[in-house]
Kinemage of the C-alpha trace (Angstrom):
@kinemage 1
@onewidth
@group {chain A} dominant
@subgroup {mainchain}
@vectorlist {calphas} color= white
{ca unk a 1} P 19.108 67.134 3.778
{ca unk a 2} L 17.626 69.765 3.535
{ca unk a 3} L 16.734 70.161 7.557
{ca unk a 4} L 20.313 70.194 7.637
{ca unk a 5} L 21.491 72.840 5.257
{ca unk a 6} L 18.651 75.316 7.372
{ca unk a 7} L 20.444 73.972 10.552
{ca unk a 8} L 24.081 75.477 9.157
{ca unk a 9} L 22.551 79.109 8.079
{ca unk a 10} L 20.744 79.384 11.836
{ca unk a 11} L 23.646 79.091 13.007
{ca unk a 12} L 25.921 81.466 10.858
{ca unk a 13} L 22.749 84.138 11.893
{ca unk a 14} L 24.735 86.694 13.889
{ca unk a 15} L 23.169 86.968 17.385
{ca unk a 16} L 22.123 90.882 17.683
{ca unk a 17} L 22.876 92.001 21.029
{ca unk a 18} L 20.086 93.469 22.514
{ca unk a 19} L 20.577 97.395 24.419
{ca unk a 20} L 18.886 98.628 26.926
{ca unk a 21} L 17.921 102.287 26.657
{ca unk a 22} L 18.610 104.696 30.211
{ca unk a 23} L 20.406 104.532 32.294
{ca unk a 24} L 22.435 101.213 33.310
{ca unk a 25} L 22.534 99.618 36.768
{ca unk a 26} L 26.129 100.256 37.279
{ca unk a 27} L 25.020 104.274 37.350
{ca unk a 28} L 21.591 103.574 39.344
{ca unk a 29} L 23.935 101.624 42.024
{ca unk a 30} L 26.347 104.170 42.176
{ca unk a 31} L 24.407 106.753 42.592
{ca unk a 32} L 22.941 105.176 45.610
{ca unk a 33} L 26.404 104.393 47.287
{ca unk a 34} L 27.052 108.319 47.005
{ca unk a 35} L 23.839 108.891 48.495
{ca unk a 36} L 24.394 105.999 50.980
{ca unk a 37} L 28.323 108.314 51.586
{ca unk a 38} L 26.964 111.408 51.966
{ca unk a 39} L 23.782 110.345 54.130
{ca unk a 40} L 26.560 108.906 56.604
{ca unk a 41} L 28.931 111.678 56.123
{ca unk a 42} L 26.523 114.466 57.113
{ca unk a 43} L 24.722 112.197 60.289
{ca unk a 44} L 28.368 111.610 61.658
{ca unk a 45} L 29.250 115.619 61.502
{ca unk a 46} L 25.850 116.739 63.193
{ca unk a 47} L 24.844 117.908 58.656
{ca unk a 48} L 20.642 119.071 58.944
{ca unk a 49} L 19.472 116.550 56.781
{ca unk a 50} L 16.584 117.449 54.475
{ca unk a 51} L 13.565 115.550 55.956
{ca unk a 52} L 12.172 114.725 51.636
{ca unk a 53} L 15.448 112.660 50.671
{ca unk a 54} L 13.671 109.818 52.749
{ca unk a 55} L 11.065 109.722 50.734
{ca unk a 56} L 12.639 110.129 47.819
{ca unk a 57} L 14.901 106.876 48.777
{ca unk a 58} L 12.082 104.910 49.897
{ca unk a 59} L 10.465 105.640 45.975
{ca unk a 60} L 13.650 104.057 44.653
{ca unk a 61} L 12.946 105.535 41.307
{ca unk a 62} L 15.546 106.756 39.388
{ca unk a 63} L 14.166 110.272 39.392
{ca unk a 64} L 13.845 110.186 43.273
{ca unk a 65} L 17.555 109.190 43.313
{ca unk a 66} L 18.709 111.741 41.324
{ca unk a 67} L 16.699 114.569 43.139
{ca unk a 68} L 17.839 112.855 46.545
{ca unk a 69} L 21.231 113.327 45.467
{ca unk a 70} L 20.834 116.891 44.463
{ca unk a 71} L 19.335 117.905 48.056
{ca unk a 72} L 22.136 115.715 49.661
{ca unk a 73} L 25.160 117.550 47.520
{ca unk a 74} L 23.274 120.621 49.159
{ca unk a 75} L 23.421 119.576 52.777
{ca unk a 76} L 27.002 118.267 52.531
{ca unk a 77} L 28.698 121.488 50.897
{ca unk a 78} L 31.465 122.383 50.445
{ca unk a 79} L 32.280 118.128 50.590
{ca unk a 80} L 31.161 116.647 47.370
{ca unk a 81} L 31.042 112.508 46.697
{ca unk a 82} L 34.366 112.544 45.916
{ca unk a 83} L 36.204 114.142 48.290
{ca unk a 84} L 33.570 112.494 50.760
{ca unk a 85} L 34.175 109.134 49.170
{ca unk a 86} L 38.038 109.681 49.192
{ca unk a 87} L 38.335 110.551 52.410
{ca unk a 88} L 35.811 107.250 53.356
{ca unk a 89} L 38.883 105.027 51.536
{ca unk a 90} L 41.998 107.150 54.019
{ca unk a 91} L 39.901 106.109 57.390
{ca unk a 92} L 39.578 102.696 56.322
{ca unk a 93} L 42.987 102.724 54.963
{ca unk a 94} L 44.255 103.909 57.852
{ca unk a 95} L 42.766 102.092 60.659
{ca unk a 96} L 45.576 101.818 63.729
{ca unk a 97} L 47.772 104.507 61.859
{ca unk a 98} L 49.143 107.298 63.262
{ca unk a 99} L 47.825 110.381 61.750
{ca unk a 100} L 51.075 111.529 59.401
{ca unk a 101} L 50.189 108.051 57.516
{ca unk a 102} L 46.810 108.740 57.032
{ca unk a 103} L 46.991 111.858 55.180
{ca unk a 104} L 50.592 111.577 53.549
{ca unk a 105} L 50.062 114.707 51.610
{ca unk a 106} L 50.247 116.722 55.369
{ca unk a 107} L 53.167 114.460 56.181
{ca unk a 108} L 54.919 115.574 52.895
{ca unk a 109} L 53.848 119.166 52.995
{ca unk a 110} L 55.046 119.316 57.098
{ca unk a 111} L 57.908 118.325 55.808
{ca unk a 112} L 58.972 120.087 53.343
{ca unk a 113} L 58.049 123.176 55.564
{ca unk a 114} L 61.238 122.076 57.688
{ca unk a 115} L 63.743 121.933 54.879
{ca unk a 116} L 62.935 125.382 53.294
{ca unk a 117} L 62.944 126.772 57.060
{ca unk a 118} L 66.300 124.802 57.425
{ca unk a 119} L 67.621 126.263 54.368
{ca unk a 120} L 66.151 129.860 54.818
{ca unk a 121} L 68.343 129.706 58.206
{ca unk a 122} L 71.482 128.085 56.742
{ca unk a 123} L 71.551 130.513 53.218
{ca unk a 124} L 70.795 133.270 55.895
{ca unk a 125} L 73.892 132.005 58.144
{ca unk a 126} L 75.969 132.752 55.010
{ca unk a 127} L 77.756 136.202 55.098
{ca unk a 128} L 77.273 136.094 51.489
{ca unk a 129} L 73.761 137.000 52.106
{ca unk a 130} L 73.878 140.639 52.748
{ca unk a 131} L 71.615 143.273 51.924
{ca unk a 132} L 74.409 144.536 49.394
{ca unk a 133} L 74.496 141.230 48.031
{ca unk a 134} L 70.856 141.259 47.394
{ca unk a 135} L 70.340 144.445 46.214
{ca unk a 136} L 73.621 143.575 43.158
{ca unk a 137} L 70.604 141.290 41.629
{ca unk a 138} L 70.725 137.829 39.639
{ca unk a 139} L 72.771 140.192 36.595
{ca unk a 140} L 75.565 141.497 38.694
{ca unk a 141} L 76.444 138.956 40.833
{ca unk a 142} L 78.436 135.436 40.265
{ca unk a 143} L 79.421 132.485 41.437
{ca unk a 144} L 79.105 131.265 45.102
{ca unk a 145} L 77.175 135.104 46.363
{ca unk a 146} L 74.748 134.524 43.612
{ca unk a 147} L 73.759 130.722 44.498
{ca unk a 148} L 73.903 131.532 48.404
{ca unk a 149} L 71.259 134.550 47.181
{ca unk a 150} L 69.123 132.262 44.951
{ca unk a 151} L 68.359 129.861 47.656
{ca unk a 152} L 67.926 132.123 50.031
{ca unk a 153} L 65.364 133.820 47.812
{ca unk a 154} L 64.009 130.113 47.094
{ca unk a 155} L 63.867 129.294 50.357
{ca unk a 156} L 61.368 132.115 51.267
{ca unk a 157} L 59.305 131.451 47.923
{ca unk a 158} L 58.800 128.474 49.327
{ca unk a 159} L 58.558 129.428 52.973
{ca unk a 160} L 55.208 131.478 51.286
{ca unk a 161} L 53.722 129.157 49.241
{ca unk a 162} L 53.756 126.069 52.042
{ca unk a 163} L 52.531 128.258 54.466
{ca unk a 164} L 49.178 128.551 51.936
{ca unk a 165} L 48.818 125.113 51.079
{ca unk a 166} L 49.435 123.857 55.011
{ca unk a 167} L 46.670 126.174 55.670
{ca unk a 168} L 44.562 125.614 52.501
{ca unk a 169} L 44.625 121.768 53.375
{ca unk a 170} L 44.168 122.145 56.583
{ca unk a 171} L 40.415 123.618 56.107
{ca unk a 172} L 40.589 120.770 52.807
{ca unk a 173} L 40.441 117.758 55.628
{ca unk a 174} L 38.654 119.405 58.390
{ca unk a 175} L 35.658 120.292 55.248
{ca unk a 176} L 35.921 117.190 54.000
{ca unk a 177} L 37.091 118.562 50.626
{ca unk a 178} L 40.154 116.593 50.085
{ca unk a 179} L 40.511 114.899 46.965
{ca unk a 180} L 43.606 112.713 45.488
{ca unk a 181} L 43.896 114.560 42.193
{ca unk a 182} L 44.981 117.620 45.318
{ca unk a 183} L 48.517 116.271 45.587
{ca unk a 184} L 49.136 116.857 42.110
{ca unk a 185} L 48.215 120.264 42.307
{ca unk a 186} L 50.102 121.714 45.704
{ca unk a 187} L 53.402 119.702 44.220
{ca unk a 188} L 52.633 121.983 40.977
{ca unk a 189} L 51.907 125.213 43.064
{ca unk a 190} L 54.731 124.894 44.875
{ca unk a 191} L 57.025 124.467 42.129
{ca unk a 192} L 54.929 127.498 40.383
{ca unk a 193} L 55.760 129.284 44.204
{ca unk a 194} L 59.430 128.982 44.140
{ca unk a 195} L 59.350 130.363 40.357
{ca unk a 196} L 57.089 133.533 41.340
{ca unk a 197} L 58.674 134.346 44.522
{ca unk a 198} L 62.136 134.615 42.307
{ca unk a 199} L 60.802 136.113 39.824
{ca unk a 200} L 58.566 138.675 41.246
{ca unk a 201} L 61.646 139.423 43.860
{ca unk a 202} L 64.666 139.785 40.642
{ca unk a 203} L 62.399 141.845 38.727
{ca unk a 204} L 60.611 144.707 40.544
{ca unk a 205} L 63.453 146.721 42.046
{ca unk a 206} L 63.036 150.062 43.808
{ca unk a 207} L 64.642 153.291 42.952
{ca unk a 208} L 66.565 154.153 46.532
{ca unk a 209} L 68.253 157.793 47.379
{ca unk a 210} L 69.369 156.855 50.423
{ca unk a 211} L 71.864 153.324 50.424
{ca unk a 212} L 71.310 152.763 54.382
{ca unk a 213} L 68.037 151.475 52.949
{ca unk a 214} L 67.137 147.700 54.109
{ca unk a 215} L 67.457 145.340 50.991
{ca unk a 216} L 67.189 142.168 52.749
{ca unk a 217} L 63.891 143.283 53.803
{ca unk a 218} L 62.638 144.035 50.033
{ca unk a 219} L 63.858 141.537 48.661
{ca unk a 220} L 62.900 138.669 51.045
{ca unk a 221} L 59.471 140.359 51.295
{ca unk a 222} L 59.075 140.275 48.142
{ca unk a 223} L 59.764 136.412 48.024
{ca unk a 224} L 57.517 136.218 50.074
{ca unk a 225} L 53.931 137.415 48.290
{ca unk a 226} L 55.348 135.738 45.041
{ca unk a 227} L 55.490 132.713 46.229
{ca unk a 228} L 52.338 132.638 48.988
{ca unk a 229} L 50.730 134.484 46.013
{ca unk a 230} L 51.498 132.474 43.202
{ca unk a 231} L 47.899 131.808 41.769
{ca unk a 232} L 47.640 135.970 41.845
{ca unk a 233} L 50.822 136.207 40.357
{ca unk a 234} L 49.979 133.867 37.244
{ca unk a 235} L 46.691 135.128 37.059
{ca unk a 236} L 47.961 138.590 36.676
{ca unk a 237} L 50.356 137.467 33.988
{ca unk a 238} L 48.309 135.907 32.177
{ca unk a 239} L 46.039 138.565 32.058
{ca unk a 240} L 49.085 140.942 30.593
{ca unk a 241} L 49.901 138.639 28.212
{ca unk a 242} L 45.666 138.333 27.326
{ca unk a 243} L 45.837 142.467 26.598
{ca unk a 244} L 49.065 141.644 24.828
{ca unk a 245} L 47.645 139.625 21.954
{ca unk a 246} L 44.488 141.647 22.107
{ca unk a 247} L 46.503 144.114 20.288
{ca unk a 248} L 47.893 142.528 17.645
{ca unk a 249} L 44.849 140.123 17.222
{ca unk a 250} L 42.139 141.427 15.385
{ca unk a 251} L 38.403 139.768 17.044
{ca unk a 252} L 37.577 138.741 13.424
{ca unk a 253} L 40.481 137.077 12.328
């Protein structure tokens, strides 16, 4: 009977799981994978590799792997292990596909640029879009004329931001710095570019003594600049807001 009780009590005793301190094997495996990816990327693109990496990899200690990883990150910059992995996955998934199907981000930006270009041409052909109607602005215009003029300025702003984005994405593809999160960034920047173009073209006005001045050029240029430099417009507005807040909020509060 004593033996049976002891056995039951031993069965009820919880088993303690032992947690090994230090870096997990999954992290070490991921570290080795990124090192191999960066080596493959550097060799394929003719990038000079620090020869110390070979010795560090052969030793295979955690410290040596981290040092090798740090050296390779400097060698392949501005590309990163994350962008290299994403580029590799695109290449593997896009075998046998056209370049536009391999890179849907580039395809979508090009198609959107064509849409804005078509909107720019169509609204520009309308007799409602002219110097006088643009000079009225959003407060003094109404109806179909206002809609067409805002569409015209939005199309110009969209062309400006897409001009910037297409250049950026082509550089990212060339340098291997494209990552999956760029899709969300590009979509948000397009919306910000259109808003910035409309704000800067409708808020900033010119005092003219000669009514024959070409207002169409001025409005279009401001919309184009606002779309192209939406990041800069946001930074300027944020700086103005911060200065206004500093006037009312003491640094000790």
